[in-house]
C-alpha positions as CSV (number, residue, x, y, z in Angstrom):
1,M,0.0,0.0,0.1
2,T,1.6,3.4,-0.9
3,D,1.7,6.3,1.3
4,E,-1.0,8.3,-0.5
5,R,-3.4,5.4,-0.5
6,F,-2.9,5.0,3.3
7,R,-3.2,8.7,4.0
8,Q,-6.4,8.8,1.9
9,R,-8.0,5.6,3.6
10,L,-6.9,7.0,7.0
11,R,-8.5,10.5,6.3
12,E,-11.7,8.6,5.2
13,H,-11.9,6.7,8.2
14,L,-11.2,9.7,10.7
15,D,-13.8,11.8,8.5
16,A,-16.3,9.0,8.9
17,G,-16.3,9.7,12.7
18,L,-17.1,13.1,12.3
19,G,-20.7,12.6,11.8
20,D,-21.1,11.8,15.3
21,V,-19.4,14.8,16.7
22,P,-21.2,18.1,17.6
23,A,-20.9,20.8,14.7
24,D,-18.9,23.2,17.1
25,V,-16.4,20.5,17.9
26,A,-16.1,19.2,14.4
27,R,-15.2,23.0,13.4
28,R,-12.7,23.2,16.0
29,L,-11.1,19.8,15.0
30,Q,-11.1,21.0,11.3
31,R,-9.4,24.3,12.2
32,A,-6.7,22.5,14.3
33,R,-5.9,20.1,11.4
34,I,-5.5,23.0,9.0
35,D,-3.4,24.7,11.7
36,A,-1.1,21.7,12.1
37,L,-0.7,20.9,8.3
38,A,0.2,24.7,8.0
39,A,2.7,24.4,10.6
40,G,4.3,21.4,9.3
41,A,4.7,22.7,5.9
42,R,6.2,25.9,7.1
43,W,9.1,24.4,9.3
44,H,12.1,23.2,7.6
45,P,15.5,22.4,9.3
46,P,18.3,24.8,8.9
47,A,20.4,24.0,6.0
48,W,23.6,24.1,8.0
49,W,22.6,21.5,10.8
50,K,23.9,18.3,8.7
51,P,27.3,19.7,7.9
52,A,27.6,21.1,11.7
53,G,26.7,17.9,13.1
54,A,28.9,15.8,10.9
55,L,31.8,18.5,12.0
56,V,31.0,17.9,15.7
57,L,31.0,14.1,15.3
58,A,34.5,14.0,13.3
59,G,35.9,16.3,16.2
60,L,34.7,13.9,18.8
61,L,36.0,11.1,17.1
62,V,39.5,12.9,17.0
63,V,39.5,13.5,20.4
64,A,38.6,10.1,21.3
65,V,41.5,8.6,19.0
66,I,43.9,11.2,20.5
67,F,43.1,10.8,24.1
68,R,42.1,7.0,23.9
69,L,38.8,6.5,25.8
70,P,39.5,5.0,29.2
71,G,38.5,1.3,29.7
72,G,41.2,-0.7,28.1
73,E,43.8,-0.6,30.8
74,G,41.8,-2.8,33.2
75,R,42.0,-5.9,31.1
76,L,44.7,-8.5,31.5
77,P,46.9,-9.4,28.7
78,A,46.1,-12.6,27.1
79,T,48.9,-14.5,28.5
80,A,47.9,-13.8,32.1
81,M,44.3,-14.8,31.3
82,D,45.6,-17.9,29.6
83,A,47.6,-18.8,32.9
84,D,44.6,-18.2,35.1
85,L,42.3,-20.6,32.9
86,E,45.2,-23.2,33.3
87,L,45.0,-22.8,36.9
88,I,41.2,-23.1,37.0
89,A,41.2,-26.2,34.9
90,A,44.0,-27.8,36.4
91,D,43.2,-31.0,38.5
92,D,46.1,-30.2,41.0
93,S,45.3,-30.7,44.6
94,L,44.5,-27.7,46.9
95,Q,47.6,-28.5,48.9
96,F,49.8,-27.4,45.9
97,Y,48.3,-23.9,45.9
98,E,48.5,-23.7,49.7
99,E,52.3,-24.3,49.4
100,L,52.7,-22.0,46.4
101,D,55.0,-19.7,48.3
102,F,57.4,-22.6,49.1
103,Y,57.6,-23.5,45.4
104,Q,58.2,-19.9,44.5
105,W,61.1,-19.7,46.9
106,L,62.4,-22.9,45.8
107,L,62.5,-21.6,42.3
108,T,64.4,-18.5,43.3
109,E,66.9,-20.7,45.4
110,D,67.5,-23.0,42.5
111,G,68.0,-19.9,40.0
112,A,70.4,-18.4,42.7
113,S,72.3,-21.7,43.0
114,D,72.6,-22.0,39.1
115,A,74.2,-18.4,39.0
116,G,76.7,-19.0,41.5
């Protein structure tokens, strides 16, 4: 259905209900319709609003690229996330994690003895 056909059917449908409305109300409705159509036909957006909006958007984009919007620093690097995933998925006993400080100390001692 085209827009013009839709408007015509809508207008016919709305006008059909005017027979039940008192004459003074019908006149006021007709006058309001005419005023609304006239007001809509008079208003046109200024010619400068699209280029101005595009300029503002481009400026915001440049500022965002230059200053890099916050939010990316809080994420872990992929290697740290992989290590965490391995720890979660591992079937190691809880005792290993309870004694993790000991194993880290052992690694440092082993590295110190290899250097000397």
